[in-house]
C-alpha positions, 0 to 999 in steps of 0.5 A: 680599122674594124671595131670588134670587141674581143674577149681579151678586152672584156677580161680587163679593159685597158692595157691588154690591147690597143683600142680605137677610141673617139674623144668628143669634147668641146673643151680642147684642154680636156680633150687633149688631156684625155688623149695624152692619157690614152695615147700614153697607153698605146691607144689610137685616138680620134678627136672631135670638138662637136657632136656633128664632127663626132658623128661624121668621124664615128660613121667613117671610122668605127671605134671600140669606144666613144668617149663623149661629153654630153653637152656640146655645140652642133649636136650633143653627146646624146646625138652621138650615142644614138647615131653611132649605136645605131650604125655600130652596135658593138661600140661602147660609150662613156658619157662625160658631163659637167652640166651646162646652162640648162641641164645639171650634170646628173640630168645629162648623165641620166639621159645618156644612160637611158640612150645607151651609154655603157658608163658615165663620168662627172667632170671634174675627174682624176686619171684613175676615175677616167680609167675606171669609167673606161674599164666599166664601159668595156666590161659591162654586160649589155642588156 
């Protein structure tokens, strides 16, 4: 599937067009919940539980949007953003973090933003916050 962002998507993000979305999170319950929310709106969702899986999937299946946890085993979300932004510059990125043993959520998000995340979200989050962050990622003007 080609990952092209049309003007239709940038008007208001979700609800107008089915998007190809990659979810990368090492917590199965969170990934399944986000997938259910997105698939319920007709979006095509790929799954990865590690950064390495996300990079491999994203390189072989260009997406409109990548939603990645920042702190994951086996390459993290920062690696995902850098690798996939390089290979697919049109892809949008939403970074999510609840922090970790060696880094606060705020520090993780600041790093993700500096590396090219289009939007971010702190765990825990509500469904409404999730879709607002996606809308922001898809409609944000790139520098």
